[in-house]
C-alpha positions in Angstrom: 19.9 -6.8 -1.3 18.7 -5.5 2.1 16.7 -2.8 0.6 14.8 -5.2 -1.9 14.1 -7.4 1.0 12.6 -4.6 3.2 10.6 -3.4 0.1 9.2 -7.0 -0.3 8.4 -7.1 3.2 6.4 -3.8 3.1 4.4 -4.7 0.0 3.6 -8.1 1.7 2.7 -6.7 5.2 1.3 -3.0 4.4 0.7 -2.6 8.1 4.4 -2.2 8.9 5.3 1.2 10.5 5.4 4.3 8.1 9.0 4.9 9.1 10.4 1.8 7.3 8.3 2.9 4.1 9.6 6.3 4.1 13.2 5.2 4.1 12.6 3.5 0.7 10.3 6.1 -1.1 12.3 8.6 -3.0 9.4 10.0 -5.3 5.6 10.6 -4.4 3.4 11.0 -7.5 0.1 11.9 -7.3 -2.4 11.3 -10.4 -5.6 13.2 -10.7 -7.9 12.1 -13.4 -11.6 10.9 -14.0 -10.7 8.3 -16.6 -9.9 4.9 -15.1 -7.8 3.8 -18.0 -5.5 7.0 -17.6 -5.2 6.4 -13.9 -4.3 2.9 -14.2 -2.0 3.4 -17.1 0.1 6.3 -15.5 0.1 4.4 -12.3 1.5 1.1 -13.8 4.0 2.8 -15.8 5.5 5.2 -12.8 5.2 2.5 -10.0 8.8 1.5 -9.3 10.5 0.3 -6.0 11.3 3.8 -4.8 8.1 5.5 -5.9 4.9 5.8 -4.2 2.1 6.4 -6.6 -1.5 7.3 -5.8 -4.4 7.7 -8.1 -7.6 9.7 -7.4 -10.5 10.5 -9.6 -11.7 14.0 -8.3 -10.2 17.2 -7.1 -11.6 16.9 -3.5 -9.8 13.4 -3.1 -6.8 15.2 -4.3 -6.9 18.2 -1.9 -7.4 15.6 0.9 -4.3 13.6 -0.2 -2.0 16.7 -0.3 -3.1 17.8 3.0 -1.8 14.5 4.6 1.1 13.4 2.5 3.9 15.5 0.6 3.9 14.6 -3.0 6.7 15.6 -5.5 4.8 15.4 -8.7 1.0 15.8 -9.5 -0.3 14.7 -13.0 -3.7 16.8 -13.2 -6.5 16.6 -15.6 -8.0 19.8 -16.6 -11.7 18.3 -16.7 -12.7 16.7 -13.4 -16.1 15.7 -12.2 -16.1 18.2 -9.0 -13.9 21.1 -10.0 -11.9 22.7 -12.9 -8.4 21.3 -12.9 -6.8 24.7 -13.2 -8.6 26.0 -10.1 -7.2 22.7 -8.3 -3.6 23.6 -9.5 -4.1 26.9 -8.0 -5.2 25.4 -4.7 -2.2 22.9 -4.8 0.1 25.5 -5.3 -1.0 27.2 -2.1 -1.1 23.8 0.1 2.1 22.5 -1.4 3.8 25.2 -3.2 7.0 22.9 -4.1 5.0 20.3 -5.6 5.6 20.2 -9.4 2.6 19.9 -11.6 1.9 18.1 -15.2 -1.2 19.3 -16.7 -3.1 16.8 -19.0 -6.0 17.3 -21.3 -7.7 16.0 -24.3 -9.5 19.1 -25.0 -8.3 22.5 -26.4 -7.2 25.2 -24.0 -7.4 28.7 -25.8 -8.5 31.1 -23.2 -5.4 33.6 -22.6 -5.9 33.3 -18.7 -5.9 29.6 -18.7 -2.9 29.5 -20.8 -1.2 32.0 -18.6 -2.1 30.0 -15.5 -0.5 26.7 -17.0 2.8 28.5 -18.2 3.1 30.1 -14.8 2.3 27.3 -12.3 2.8 24.0 -14.3 5.9 22.4 -15.1 4.8 20.6 -18.3 1.5 20.4 -20.3 0.7 17.1 -22.0 -2.1 16.4 -24.6 -4.0 13.4 -24.4 -3.3 10.7 -25.8 0.3 10.6 -24.8 3.3 8.3 -24.9 4.2 6.6 -21.6 8.1 6.5 -22.3 8.1 10.4 -22.7 6.1 10.5 -19.6 8.6 8.6 -17.7 11.6 10.5 -19.2 9.5 14.0 -18.2 9.0 12.7 -14.6 12.7 12.0 -14.3 13.6 15.4 -15.6 11.0 17.3 -13.4 11.7 15.5 -10.1 15.5 15.8 -10.9 16.4 12.2 -10.6 18.3 12.3 -14.2 19.3 16.0 -14.7 22.3 15.1 -16.8 20.1 13.1 -19.3 18.1 16.3 -20.6 21.0 18.8 -20.3 23.4 16.6 -22.0 22.2 17.2 -25.6 20.8 20.6 -24.6 17.1 19.0 -25.1 14.3 21.0 -23.6 11.0 19.7 -22.7 8.3 22.0 -21.6 5.4 24.2 -22.3 7.3 27.4 -23.3 9.4 25.6 -26.0 6.6 23.6 -27.4 3.4 25.1 -28.1 2.5 23.1 -31.2 1.0 19.7 -30.9 3.6 17.8 -32.9 6.5 18.6 -30.9 5.2 19.2 -27.3 7.1 16.2 -25.8 9.5 15.3 -28.5 12.5 17.6 -27.4 13.8 20.0 -29.7 17.7 20.1 -30.0 19.0 23.6 -29.5 22.3 24.7 -31.1 
């Protein structure tokens, strides 16, 4: 109960010392997308008591954020207004190499160097439109909050196993 009351105080009084907030936050997620609806939907779906979610609309804002705050996970659109999302991914990996990245796009990625960059540096590739329930499951797996859920049935979610659009996030059961 004390944690819940403390969280209520923090949300009512955002000027409380950062030390109190850090004690409650277990996951930090950055969303980088130029579409308002995507930012809003992902933020709403991923926001929990122990999760800090920040959504920004361009690459320069994202770089500013990761210079000041450590994030565990970044949802990154490929097409941003001020820079290419894959170039931003490389910059993020230099500034914050431990941050996990989920690449999102509604366009086709067929250039071999782009595919190689995503396979090498991204934890997951998600085509738009996407299912928010599968996004939540993927976040838990990638950040490591529910490792037994994905391993129990030998399910695998990821780029290398799911290159076709129909089963990217469905989870193939392996035997």
